[in-house]
C-alpha positions as CSV (number, residue, x, y, z in Angstrom):
1,M,-30.5,153.4,115.3
2,F,-33.2,153.7,112.5
3,Q,-35.8,150.7,112.4
4,G,-39.2,150.1,111.0
5,P,-41.2,150.7,108.0
6,S,-42.9,154.0,106.9
7,A,-45.5,154.0,104.1
8,L,-45.1,157.3,102.4
9,N,-46.1,159.4,99.1
10,L,-44.0,161.5,96.9
11,D,-45.5,164.9,96.2
12,A,-45.9,166.2,92.7
13,K,-42.3,167.7,92.8
14,G,-40.8,164.4,94.0
15,R,-40.2,165.2,97.5
16,M,-40.6,162.7,100.2
17,S,-41.6,163.8,103.9
18,I,-39.1,162.3,106.6
19,P,-41.5,160.8,109.3
20,A,-41.6,162.6,112.4
21,R,-39.9,159.8,114.4
22,Y,-36.7,160.4,112.4
23,R,-36.9,164.0,111.3
24,D,-35.7,165.4,114.7
25,A,-32.7,163.0,115.0
26,L,-31.6,163.8,111.4
27,S,-32.1,167.6,111.9
28,E,-30.4,167.9,115.3
29,R,-27.6,165.5,115.0
30,Y,-27.0,165.7,111.4
31,Q,-28.4,169.1,110.5
32,G,-30.5,167.6,108.0
33,Q,-27.7,166.7,105.8
34,I,-28.4,163.5,103.9
35,T,-26.9,161.7,100.9
36,L,-28.9,159.4,98.6
37,T,-27.5,156.8,96.3
38,R,-28.7,153.9,94.3
39,H,-28.6,150.0,95.5
40,P,-28.3,147.3,93.0
41,D,-31.3,145.5,94.7
42,G,-33.7,148.2,93.2
43,C,-34.0,150.7,96.0
44,L,-32.5,153.8,97.2
45,L,-30.2,154.2,100.3
46,L,-30.6,157.2,102.4
47,F,-27.6,157.9,104.8
48,P,-26.8,160.7,107.4
49,R,-24.1,162.5,105.6
50,P,-21.4,161.9,108.2
51,T,-22.5,158.0,108.0
52,W,-22.2,158.3,104.1
53,E,-18.7,160.0,104.3
54,S,-17.2,157.1,105.9
55,H,-18.7,154.5,103.4
56,R,-17.7,156.9,100.5
57,E,-14.0,156.8,101.7
58,Q,-14.1,152.9,101.7
59,I,-15.8,152.8,98.5
60,A,-13.4,155.3,96.9
61,A,-10.5,152.9,97.8
62,W,-11.9,149.8,96.2
63,P,-9.5,148.4,93.4
64,I,-10.1,148.8,89.7
65,Q,-11.8,145.4,89.4
66,A,-14.7,147.0,91.4
67,R,-15.1,150.1,89.3
68,D,-18.4,149.1,88.1
69,W,-19.8,148.8,91.7
70,K,-18.2,152.2,92.4
71,R,-20.1,153.9,89.7
72,I,-23.4,152.2,91.1
73,F,-22.7,153.7,94.5
74,L,-20.5,156.8,94.2
75,G,-21.7,157.8,90.5
76,N,-25.3,157.8,91.7
77,A,-24.9,159.7,95.1
78,F,-26.7,162.9,95.7
79,D,-26.4,165.2,98.8
80,V,-29.8,166.7,99.8
81,D,-30.6,168.8,102.6
82,M,-34.0,168.5,104.5
83,D,-36.1,171.6,104.2
84,S,-38.0,173.3,106.9
85,A,-41.0,171.0,106.5
86,G,-38.8,167.9,106.8
87,R,-38.8,167.1,103.2
88,I,-36.1,165.8,100.9
89,L,-36.0,165.7,97.0
90,L,-35.5,162.4,95.4
91,A,-33.7,163.2,92.2
92,P,-35.7,162.1,89.0
93,E,-32.5,160.1,88.0
94,L,-32.5,158.2,91.3
95,R,-36.3,157.7,91.0
96,N,-36.3,156.6,87.4
97,A,-33.4,154.2,88.0
98,V,-35.3,152.2,90.6
99,G,-38.5,152.6,89.5
100,I,-40.0,154.7,92.4
101,Q,-43.5,156.0,91.4
102,R,-45.6,157.7,94.1
103,D,-46.2,155.2,96.8
104,I,-43.0,154.3,98.7
105,M,-41.6,152.6,101.7
106,L,-39.0,153.9,103.8
107,L,-37.2,151.1,105.9
108,G,-35.1,151.9,108.9
109,M,-32.0,149.5,108.5
110,G,-29.9,150.7,111.5
111,S,-27.4,153.2,110.4
112,H,-29.4,154.2,107.2
113,F,-32.7,153.7,105.4
114,E,-33.9,152.0,102.1
115,I,-36.4,153.6,100.0
116,W,-38.5,151.6,98.0
117,D,-41.1,151.8,95.4
118,A,-44.0,150.1,97.5
119,G,-45.0,147.7,94.7
120,R,-41.5,146.6,94.0
121,L,-40.6,146.0,97.8
122,A,-43.8,143.7,98.1
123,E,-42.7,141.8,95.2
124,N,-39.2,141.4,96.3
125,E,-40.3,140.2,99.8
126,A,-42.6,137.8,98.2
127,N,-39.8,136.4,96.0
128,A,-37.6,136.1,99.1
129,K,-40.2,134.2,101.0
130,A,-40.8,131.8,98.2
131,A,-36.9,131.2,97.8
132,G,-36.7,130.4,101.5
133,A,-34.2,131.6,104.0
134,P,-30.6,131.5,103.1
135,D,-28.1,129.0,104.6
136,V,-26.5,131.8,106.7
137,L,-29.8,132.1,108.6
138,N,-30.1,128.5,109.8
139,N,-29.0,129.1,113.3
140,F,-30.9,132.3,113.8
141,T,-33.8,132.2,116.2
142,F,-35.7,134.9,118.3
């Protein structure tokens, strides 16, 4: 289970270092095999490859009415492997599509991660707070 935020910087080649607390699990359990794709909220999704493969099968089976959504998820998917230093390349096509610059946030979301441009995430969170919690959370408490 992946959880928690990590503030990171891309290097000059567009590579992101996987934080040490996740690196070992991704290397040992998944051999460093990762799939990245785009999310319509304006971030990238990072999946261990086996997790992605089950999602990919479900997405591929969507009906023709969902072909635009298929394009977003499947048409933007990139398989990447962690290098020996625990880095992955964020393809320029993906970085440009979601406005990722240098400062990024990696958010553990359970079975996968979200990768956000740090400024865009802050703006998104401010907008969410201003809009208030959706009705579906009315009965949620800690």
